[in-house]
N, C-alpha and C positions, 0 to 999 in steps of 0.2 A: 661676426658682426651680424646682427638680424635688422634690416630696414624695413620689416613688413611693420603695418600699422592697423588700427582698428579701420576696417574697409566699410563701415558703416557711417563713419564720421565726416568723410569729404563732401561737399556739395559740386555738382557739377557746373562745370565753368566754361565760357564760349572759347571756341578754339581759335586763337589768334595766330595769324601767320609768323609772327615774331616771336610767339611765346614759347618756351623750351618745350619742344615736341608737342606742342598744342596745349600744354598745361594741363591737360585733364588727368585726373586720377581714375584709375578702374576701379579704386573704393568706391566710386559713384554706382557701379554697377550693381544692379539688383536690389539696391537700397529702396525704401518706400517710405513715401511721405504720409501724411495725415490722411485718413481715410482710405489708405490701402493704395494711393496713385503711385505706378512705377514713375522713377526718375527718369527712366530712358525712354519708354513708351508714351507715357501719360495717360496708359489705360489703366482702370479700376480693377485691382486683382480680386480674384474669386477667394472665398474663405479657405479653399483648399489651399491657396499659396501661402497663407500664414502658418498652414499646419505642416507645410513641407519643411522639415528641418534637416538641413545640409550644414556641416560644421563651417564655421567662418574660414578657418585655416585652410580648408579644403577650396573655398571659392577665393582665396587670394593669390594671384597668379606668382607672386614671388615666394611665399612660404611653400607652396606646392613644387616649385622648380627647386627650391634648395633642397626639400627631400629627394628629388629625383637625382640631383646632381650628387647627393652623398653616397649613392650607389655607383661602385666600380662595374661598368659595364663596356671595359676596351675589349674591343675586336680586334685581334693580331692578324686576322687573315683567315681564320677558320672558324668563326662565331666566337659567342661570348656568353658570360653566365649573367642571364637575364631574370632568373626566376624571383629573386628577393625584388627586385623593382616593379616586377610584374605582380607580386603578392601586395605590395604596398599600394598600387594604384588599384588591384582589385578590392581593396578594403575601402578606398576612397570612394568608389562606384557603388560598393553595396551599403555604404553608409547612406548614399542618397537614395536608395531603394532601386538602383540599376542593376540588373543581373550582369555579371561579367564572368567569362570563361579563361582559364588558362589553358593552352593548347601546347602540350609536350610535343617537341620533336624527337628525332632519333639521338640528337647529341644531348647528353644529360645536362639539365639546367639551362638549356638554350630554347626559351619559350617565347610563344606569343600570347598576347592577352586580346581577349575580343569583348568588348562592352557593347549592349544594344539596347538603346532608348526607344521602347516601342512608340509608333504613331498612330494617328488616327485613321488611315486610309490604307490601300494596297498597293500606293505609289511606290515606284522602285527607290530603295534606301539611298540616303545620301552616305558615304563613307568618307570617314576621316582617317587618313593613314599617316602615322608617325612611327619612326623607329626607336627603339630602346637602346640600342647598341650605339657605340660611339669608338672613334679611333683611339690609338695608343696615345700615352702622353709621355713628354721628355721632361720627368719631373724636375729635374735641375734646371731646366730654362723658365720654368714658372716662378713668377713672384710671389704666388699664393699657394695653398693645398688644391690641386685642380678639382678634389672631391669634396671640398668644403662649402662651396656655396657663397664664399666670402662677398659683401658687398663693400666698397672702396669707391669714393668719390662718385657715387651715384651710379656705379655700374656693378652688375652681379658676374662674377667670375665662376668659370668651371669648364671641365670639359663637357661639351653638349649643351652649354648654355646657348648658343647660337644653332647649332646643328646636333639634333633637334628638339631638345628636352625643352627648351624656351617655347618653342613652338607647340608642343604638347602640352605645356603648361596653360598656355593662352588658350587653346582648344578646350582643355577641360574644365578649367574655371569658368570660361562662358558659358559652357553646356549646364554646368552645376548652378550658376546663377539663375538660368530660366528654369530649372528644375525647381529651385527653392522659391520661384514665383509661383508655382504651380503651372507654369507654361505645357501646352500639349503640341507636339509638332505634327505635321500635318503627313509625315512620313517617318518610318524608322531611321534612326540616325545610329550607324555603327561607327563604333570609334576603335580602330586596330591600331594597337601598338606592337608593332612586328620585331623581331629579330633578324639578325644577317642581313642588313641593308648594307652594311660597311664592307662586307664579304663574309661567304660561307656558303653552304650546300642548302640551308634549309630556311631562306627567305620567304618572300611572297609568293614565289615561283611555286616552291614545295607548298606552301599553305594553300595556294589556289587550286594546285593537282589533287590535294586530299581532302580539303574542307570548304570546296567551293560554295555549297550552299550558306556557310557562315560569313561569307565576304562578298557575296554577289549585290551588286548595288548598280544604281541607275548613272550615277556621278561620283567623283573621287576629288578629294581634296588632299594634298600632301606638301611637303617642303619645296621650294622652288623659288617664287618671285620676289625680288628685292625691295624693300621701302627704303628709297634713298634720300638724303637731305642735301639742302643747298650747302654752299661753300661754309656756311655758318657751322657747319656738321650737325645742326639738331632740328632746324626748321625743315618739316617735309616738303619734298619736292617732286619725287615719281614714285608712286605706288603701283605695283606691277604684280600680275598673277601670270606665271609660266605656262604655256600650253602646247609645250614642245621641249624635250631633252636633246641636248647633243649625243651623236654617236661614239660610243665608246669603243676603242681599239688599243691594242698594245704591240710595239713593235720591239724586237731584240735586235740591239747591233753587236757584232762580235767581229775581234780583230784577233789575227793569228801573228806569230813571230816564232823567233828561236828560242828554245828553252837551254838555258846554260847557267854556269855559276855565276853569282853574281858580281864576283870580283873580276869580270871581264864584261862590262856593259856592251851590248850589241845595237847595231844601228837600226835593225828591223824589230824592238821591243814591240811587243803586243800593247802594254799599255799605254806607251807613248803615242803609237798609231791610232789608238783608239780614243785618247784624248785631244788629239787634233781634230779629228772627226767630231766629236763632242762639242769644240771649242766653235767650230763652223756651223755647226747645226744650231748650237745656242744662241748665235747672232743673226741667225735666219729667221724669218718671219713667212709661214705660208702666205698664199694670196688672200685678198681681201673678197668675201663673197657676201653680198646683200641678197636678202631673201625677203618675201612678202612680210615674214614674221620680224624678221630684224629692222626692216625700212619703217613698220610701224612703230616699233620700239623708239628708234632715234628718233623718228618725226617728234613723238610724244616728249623724249628727252629735250629737245629743242624749245619746244613749247614750255616746258615745266622750268626750265633753268633761269636763274637771275643774272647769269653771267652772258653777257651780250655776245662777246668775242667768241664764247664756247658755242652758243647757238648759231652764230654764224659759220663756223667750222663745220659742225654737224650739216647744215643744210646746204654748204658746198659739197662735202661728201656726198648726200643723197641725191644731188642735182647732176654730179660728175658724170660726163659721156664717154669718157674713156678709162682704162683700167690703171693707166698712169696717173691721171688725174684724181682716181677715186683712192688709189695708195697713198698720194700725197695728202689728201685732204684728211685721210683717216691715220695718218700720222700726227696731222695737226690736232685731230679730236682726242686721241689719246693722251697727248701731251698737254692738253688744257684741261682734262676730265679731272674732276675731285675723285675718282675711281677709275683709275687708269688700268689696272690689271682685268677689272672685270669687263671693262668696254673693248679691250684689245682682245679679251678671249670671244666676245660676242661677233667679231669681225671675221674671223678665219679659223681653221682648222689649227688647233694648239699642240705642241707637243712638250711635255715636260720630264726632264731626266729624274727617275725615282729610285733606281735600285742601280748599283754598280758593285762590280765584284771581278776578283783576278788576285790569282796567287795564292799560295799556301804555305810559304816557308821564307825567312828572310834572307837565306843564302842562295835563292834560286830566281831567277827570272823565268816568269810562267810563258807557257808556250800559247796562251790566249787571256783574252779580257772582254769582260761584256759589261753592256749597259742596258737597262729598260727604259723605253719611251713609253709613256703613257699619253694617248692621243685623243682628241674630242673633235669630232667633224660637225659642221652644221649641216642639219636634215635641208637638202636642197641646195646645198652650196657645194663645195668641193667633195666629190666622191673621196672615201677612203683610199680606194684602188689608186686613184688619181695622185694622192699625198704619198703612198708607198711608193710609186713609181719616182716622184720627185727626190723622195729621201734615197731612193737605191741609186740614181743618177747622181746626187751630189757626192755620195760617198764611194762609188765605185772607185774613181781614180787611188782611192787608200786601200783598195781591197778590203773594205768592210763588207761582211755579210749581214743582209738585212733580212729578218726572219718575221713575217706576220704571225703573231702569237694566236693561235686557232685553238678551239676547245679540241678534247681528246675525242679522237675518230675521225675529225673533220679535215681535209684537205685544204691548202690555201685558197684554191679555187673554189671550193664549196662557202668557205667562210666568207670570202670577199663577197659571193651572192648573197649570203646572209646579212651583210653589211650594206650591200645595196637596198636591201628590202628596208632594213630601218631607216636608210637614209631616205627613202621614198615615202616614209610613212607620213602622212598629212597631220598639221597639227590640230589640236583637239577644237571641235566645234565651240565658238563662243556664243551661240545662239541657243543657251541652257539656262533655267533656274539657277544654277550655283553660279555660272560666270556672272548673271546679272546681279545676283545676291552680293558677290564681291564688289562689283562695280558701284552698287547702291550704297554699301557699307562703308567704302573708301570715300565718296562724295560725303558722307556724314560727318565720318572720324576725322578726316584731312580734307576739310573743304577747300582749302588753297593750294593743294597739290593737284597733279596731273595723275589720272589712273590709266593704265594701256595693258594690252598683253605682250607677253614678252618670250624670249627662249631663253631657257636655262642652261648655263654655260657647264652644268656637271650633270649628274644623272639621279635617277630615283628608284622607287621600289614599283613604279605604275605599270610595267610592262604587263603582268597578267590581264589588268584592265584594259590597257590599249590594244592588246592582242586581240581582244574580244569586241572592240570598238565601244569601248564605253568611255566617255570623254573624263579626262582627268587634267589637274590643274594644280599649282603649286604657290604657296606664299610661305616665306619667314615674316610672321605680322609684327615685325616691330622696325622702327625706324633705326638705321645704322649708318654710322660714319665710315670711312675708308679703313681707319686703323682698326675698327672692330670687325669688319667685314672678313680682312685677311688675316685674323685669328682663326676662322674656321679650319679645322684640321692644324693649326698652328699651336702656338704657345700663348698664353694668357687669355683664351678665348673667354668673351664677355659681351654683353649687351647691357644698355640703359635700363636702370629699373623703371624709369618713368616710360620709356619706350614699350617695354614689356606691358606695362598696366594699360598704355594707350592702344596697344595691339591687341589685348583681350577685349578693349571696347569695340574694335573692328572686328573681332570675331562674335562677339555678343550680338552685334547688329547684323551680322551676316547669318546667322542662325535664325534672328528675328524674322527674316523672310520667309521662313519655313514652319511658322507658327499655324496651328490649324484655327 
């Protein structure tokens, strides 16, 4: 099913607070009225604008997203085949007169794509960073073909619809609309569609090490900040741009027991011992830690919500004077939130059970059992070494061995020092043209919502730029409800079509701040 439509036929309408996602179709973007007047800026367009030919389908974010989704770029942990996807986007850029280059990596068909829109000055470029690879799918658990871009009940489905081909589509469509109007940017805009973000050896770090001159920039925008809705699931409530990622690390838990014939179950079964530890850790939450970044976020959330009880709970948490009071208030915040999993993750170090393995034959009780915990710490909150000590203390009485999974060649002590450095990394400066552009675009596109900087509960490809002191931010430019948000890396991943269109309007207005 194709829900695309003639993108020049829809007129701009005011954004009302209770109108579905503001009621604006991105179809209005780039359309011109009599006398060559831009419907968005009101400015008279130059003759060059009318002469700039960009295919309408490329300016339609839904059509472009459906094409992106049709490419299977699943990354099982060691990279993906992204070449065909990159070739399609390269053609899109070249059809608009924008030079684009595919960067091969040592892994065949696992490639990066870089497009560069020339600007009118030597100001440091703006880099748009979006990944092309996606996590694997469990096809049998999807209600549609995950690579079909099916539109159903106003939502477009597909692996990557949310994370993050949807964001890539909104970004590229918005830029193409500016190009079709004959716009000129005051600095180069680089659009990097990278590989190996989900896992692999040749992601942005490899690219920066081998082709830094192609991706050197003054500011970077990638995935991250969530656009949240009120309890009605559609009215824009809180628009965020993330300025910091949580700290990623893994722990391995191993239990040992007696190996013997399965006909004689033993009291020290490794699987049973580990399962009891998992059950205990599964019901445990690390302590709440509020930082300057998360305090600002939750204060904005309290201001933005229409739910008075939820707002009171947030304010109570922020004003708590003791850890016990803070923990109690945080529990109420999560219980009343329309996005409970997200808000629980923003309050503490999280631990998720992601891989479990044991045994090799049905008539053998194995001697060991293993589970991996993926952990995410809050910069400036609980240190990873403190969390590790807590987990070890909790599991010691069961005889569980807890190992910090360090990179090859690094000791635990060395890796803990590395994690301490990441933990201490300051959030990106928000006194920059890019952050101001995001704030201004949010005010125009979502006038009744609140805009705020935030912490990203996951991770991004921003490390090479952050290591060089270059400010980086993140947005997923479409309003989501909680049911959609939790499809990230899950089944039936999807976003609202109108949210995608409105998010493209947001991106268009962001780039408008960089016109010469």
